[in-house]
N, C-alpha and C positions, 0 to 999 in steps of 0.2 A: 149249295144254294147259288152259286154264283152260273152252274149249267143251268139250271131250267130257268135262268130268267129268257126273257123276250129280245134282249138286246145281242145280238151276234157277239158285240164287242165280249160280252161278260161270259157268253159260250166259248171262246175264244182263251180270254186268259184262264179262265178253272183248267182248259185244256192242256196249259201251260205250265202250271203250275203239278197237274197232276204228273207230268212228263218229269219237272223236278223233282217232285216225291218219289220217282217210282226208281229215277238215277243216283240222289241221295241215298235209296232206303241200299240199293245196290251197291254202289261205294262203300257204305257204312259197314254192311257185314265183310267185304271183301278186306277189309282195313284193317277191324276189328282180330279174324280168322288169320290176317297175313302177319299182324304183330303181338298175336297172342293177348289180346286184350279184348276175352270175350269175358262177362261175368253174366252169374245165373239171372240175374236181370235181366239183360241184354240177353239173353241165350230166350227169354221169355215173354219181352217186351216188340222184337224185334215182329214176331211172326204176328204178336197182336195189331203191330200196326200197320201189319200187310192186311189184316183181315179190314181194319179201318179204311183203309185205302182205297181196297178192294169194295168194299160194300156201298162206298159211295161214290166209286164208280156205279155199277151195277143197279144203284138203286135211279140213276138217271135215262137207261137206258129203253125202261118203258114208256120214258116223255118221247123218245125218238121214234118208235115202231113198238108198240104194246102186243102188237101180235108178232112177231117175229123175236120179241124181249118181252115172254110171259114172263107177272108177276110169279106165276108158281115157277118156276126155272131162278129166278133169283132167289126164290123164298129154300128154295133146297141148297143152293152154293149158302146162304147164310146160314142154314140150318147144319151142316155139314163143318162148317169153320166153330158154330156155338158148342158142337159134340166134339172136336177133338179139342177145343180151348180148354172145355171142363177137364174132359181125359187128363189135357196137363198138367191144369191144377190140381187134382187128385194124385197123379203121379207124384206132383214137387210134396203135396201133404205127406206122400208115403214114404219120399225119398225114393223115387224110383226113375229111375233115369231113362225118358221117351224122347230119343234121337228123331232128327225130321227124315222123315223119307224121302229117296228119289224119286219118287214120284208125284211127292206134294211139294217140289222144290219146283220139277216140272209144271205142273196144276196153278202154281203161285204165277211162275213166269209166262204160261201161256195165257192165264187170265190176264196180268198187265200187258200184255203187247195187244191181246184180244180188246179190251177195252178202252186203248187210247186209240187203237185204230177206227173202231164204230163211234167213238167219241170225236174223234176229230172227221168221220162220215157226217157226224151229226151236225156240226159247228157248218162244213158247204153245203150240207142239204138249205140250210136258210140264208143261205148268202145268197149274190149274185154274181157271181166270179166265172171262170173258164171250166174249173173243177168242179163247178156244183154241178151239172147236167150230168157227168161220169158219177158222179155221187149219190145222184138221183139213182142214178141205173144203177149201179151195185146194192143199194138199200132196197128197189123194186124185182131187182133179182132173185132176193132170198135165200144167197150165198149168206149175209150175215144172219140171218136165222139157223141154219147149218152151222155154221161156225159156234152159233152159243148152245145148241145141242152138242157138241162133240164136247165142248166147256163143260157142261153139265154132266154128262157121263166121265171125262176125265175127273171131273171132281169128286162124283159117289164115288168110282173107285177110290182114287186115294184113301176118303176117308171110311170105307169098307176097310182098305188095308189097314188104316191105322187100329181101327179097330180091332179086325185080327191079329197082329202082329205085336199088340198090347191088352191082349188079353186078360192077362194074370192084375190089369190094374182092379177090373173087377170081382176080384177073388174076394169071399168075407174077410175082413180085417179085425185085428184087435188093435184097438186105439190105445189101449195099455201100455202094452208091450211091443207096441208098431212092427206086426208081424201077420204075415196071413195067419187065415186058418181055413186048415184044410181038412 
C-alpha cells in the first residue's frame, strides 16, 4: 500500500520496510538452523511468509513500468508459489517430507534482490536527486525487463523441479490407512 502512494516518502519507507523484512527473514532462518530451533510450523510458515513478501513486491512492479513488468509475468510467479504451497500442504497431510530445493532458495534470493533493486529504482525515478537520471536511463534501457524474464524462467524451472521431484504426492491415496494406492 505504501509503495503505490503518490508521495515519494511513502515509497521510500516501503522499500526500507521491505529491506528490513528480507534481512530479518534471512537471520530468522539462519538462527533457527544454527540453534536447531526449527519447528514444523516454522518450516511451513517461513516459506509462506517469503511468498507474501515477494507477492507484495511483485504486485508493485507494474506501477513502475507495466511493459517491463507485465501482469502475466507476476501471475506466473504467484501461480508457481500457490502450486508449491498446495503441494506442501498435501505432503504435510500425507506425512511426506518435502525438502526445500536449492533452486528454490536461489529463486527466492534472486527474487528478493531483484525486487529490492527495482523498487529502489522506482523510488529514485520519481524524485529529483542526482541518482534519478541514472535510474530513468536504467529503466528505459530495458535491462530490468530482461531481469524480470530471467526471474520468471528461474521461478518456472524451480516449480517444475518441485513437481517432478515430488511427483509421489500426486499418487492415489488411501485416507483411512494413510498409504499410497498403487
